[in-house]
C-alpha positions as CSV (number, residue, x, y, z in Angstrom):
1,X,113.8,150.2,95.1
2,X,115.7,147.0,94.2
3,X,118.7,147.3,96.7
4,X,115.3,148.0,99.6
5,X,113.6,144.5,98.1
6,X,116.6,142.3,98.7
7,X,117.4,144.1,102.0
8,X,113.9,143.6,103.4
9,X,114.5,140.2,102.0
10,X,117.2,139.6,104.1
11,X,115.8,141.0,107.1
12,X,112.4,139.5,107.0
13,X,110.1,142.5,106.5
14,X,106.8,142.0,105.9
15,X,104.8,142.8,103.2
16,X,108.6,143.1,100.7
17,X,109.4,139.9,99.9
18,X,111.7,139.5,96.6
19,X,109.6,138.0,93.6
20,X,111.8,134.5,93.3
21,X,111.4,134.6,97.1
22,X,108.0,134.3,97.0
23,X,107.8,131.6,94.0
24,X,110.1,129.5,96.4
25,X,108.3,126.3,98.6
26,X,107.1,126.6,101.9
27,X,110.0,125.8,104.6
28,X,110.2,122.3,105.7
29,X,108.1,122.4,108.6
30,X,110.3,121.6,112.0
31,X,108.9,118.3,112.5
32,X,108.5,117.1,109.6
33,X,112.7,117.7,109.8
34,X,115.1,114.3,109.9
35,X,116.0,114.9,113.2
36,X,112.8,115.2,114.8
37,X,111.4,112.9,117.6
38,X,107.6,113.5,116.0
39,X,107.7,111.6,112.9
40,X,107.8,107.7,111.6
41,X,111.2,108.4,109.5
42,X,113.1,109.5,112.5
43,X,111.6,106.5,114.0
44,X,113.0,104.3,111.5
45,X,116.5,105.9,111.5
46,X,116.7,104.8,114.4
47,X,115.3,100.9,114.1
48,X,118.2,100.9,111.4
49,X,120.9,102.1,113.5
50,X,119.7,99.2,115.8
51,X,119.9,97.2,112.9
52,X,123.9,98.3,112.2
53,X,124.3,97.6,116.0
54,X,123.2,94.1,116.0
55,X,124.6,93.5,112.7
56,X,127.9,94.8,114.2
57,X,127.2,92.6,117.4
58,X,126.9,95.5,119.9
59,X,123.7,94.5,121.1
60,X,123.4,96.6,124.4
61,X,123.4,99.5,122.0
62,X,120.7,97.9,119.6
63,X,118.3,97.3,122.5
64,X,118.7,101.3,123.3
65,X,118.1,102.2,119.8
66,X,114.8,99.2,119.4
67,X,113.4,100.6,122.7
68,X,114.1,104.5,121.6
69,X,112.3,103.5,118.6
70,X,108.9,101.8,120.1
71,X,108.8,104.4,123.0
72,X,108.5,107.1,120.5
73,X,106.1,105.3,118.3
74,X,104.0,104.4,120.9
75,X,103.8,108.0,121.8
76,X,103.3,108.9,118.1
77,X,100.4,106.2,118.1
78,X,98.3,107.9,120.8
79,X,98.5,111.5,119.6
80,X,97.7,110.5,116.4
81,X,94.6,108.7,118.1
82,X,94.0,111.7,120.4
83,X,93.6,113.6,117.4
84,X,91.3,111.4,115.3
85,X,89.1,111.3,118.3
86,X,89.1,114.8,118.6
87,X,88.2,115.6,114.9
88,X,85.8,112.6,114.0
89,X,82.1,114.2,113.2
90,X,83.9,117.9,112.7
91,X,86.3,117.0,110.0
92,X,86.7,114.1,108.2
93,X,89.9,114.5,106.4
94,X,92.0,114.8,109.7
95,X,90.6,111.4,111.3
96,X,91.4,109.6,108.0
97,X,94.8,111.9,108.3
98,X,95.7,110.6,112.0
99,X,94.2,107.1,111.0
100,X,96.7,106.8,107.9
101,X,99.6,107.8,110.3
102,X,98.0,105.6,113.2
103,X,98.4,102.1,110.8
104,X,101.7,103.4,109.5
105,X,102.4,103.6,113.4
106,X,101.2,100.2,114.3
107,X,103.3,98.5,111.8
108,X,106.6,100.1,112.5
109,X,105.4,99.5,116.3
110,X,105.4,95.8,115.4
111,X,108.9,95.8,112.9
112,X,110.3,96.9,115.9
113,X,109.0,94.7,118.0
114,X,110.3,92.1,115.6
115,X,113.8,92.9,116.4
116,X,113.7,93.3,120.1
117,X,112.3,89.9,120.2
118,X,115.0,88.3,118.1
119,X,117.3,90.4,120.1
120,X,116.1,88.8,123.2
121,X,116.5,85.3,121.7
122,X,119.2,86.2,120.8
123,X,120.3,86.7,124.3
124,X,118.5,83.4,124.9
125,X,115.7,85.2,126.7
126,X,112.7,84.0,125.0
127,X,110.7,84.4,128.2
128,X,110.9,88.3,127.6
129,X,110.3,88.2,123.9
130,X,107.2,86.4,124.4
131,X,105.0,89.6,125.4
132,X,106.6,91.3,122.3
133,X,105.5,88.7,119.7
134,X,101.8,88.5,121.3
135,X,101.3,92.6,120.8
136,X,102.5,91.8,117.4
137,X,99.9,89.5,116.9
138,X,97.6,91.6,118.8
139,X,98.1,94.5,117.1
140,X,98.7,93.3,113.6
141,X,96.4,89.7,113.3
142,X,97.9,86.6,112.2
143,X,96.5,87.5,108.7
144,X,99.1,90.2,108.2
145,X,102.9,89.2,107.7
146,X,104.6,90.7,111.2
147,X,101.4,88.8,113.0
148,X,102.1,85.5,111.1
149,X,106.0,85.8,111.5
150,X,105.5,86.8,115.1
151,X,103.2,84.1,115.7
152,X,105.5,81.7,114.0
153,X,108.3,82.8,116.5
154,X,105.9,81.8,119.6
155,X,105.8,78.4,118.0
156,X,109.3,78.5,117.5
157,X,110.0,79.0,120.7
158,X,106.9,75.9,121.9
159,X,105.1,79.2,124.1
160,X,102.0,77.6,121.5
161,X,101.9,74.4,119.6
162,X,99.2,75.1,117.3
163,X,101.1,75.8,114.2
164,X,98.9,78.6,111.5
165,X,98.5,78.4,108.2
166,X,97.0,81.6,106.8
167,X,94.7,81.2,104.4
168,X,95.6,81.6,101.0
169,X,93.8,85.0,99.1
170,X,93.1,84.1,95.7
171,X,94.6,86.4,92.6
172,X,92.9,89.1,91.8
């Protein structure tokens, strides 16, 4: 019987799973794998690749990586919003999860937009950087670190002239 259980486990026969195998953890889900484009960790890896390319002076490759990360993040953000809306009023856990993932995606989008804007500034193309910076301020608000950085860049570029000093928050 032991040999047949082992053989069944190797062949994947249902109902005949070796006890040691039954205690193993659930296999990694396909979209959570590092190579999947449908998770924020993979997007962050593409951003890191872009950072490395920019640091090496390969601005064309950095732009490709940042554009790829931006597109993937926007797609994820849309999917999270759609799922959140579909389950509102049905199961509060799902919208909560999707809203949390959406917030993480927005933060990632803001970070990649800031990098892309810096790349355009480095290439002396401020007019291409402005829409990216405005989008960061819009989605993150000026009270957020990314929003403040984006607004400060707009001041430095001369697109706006009024500096913004975020009100200090009292310590808890």
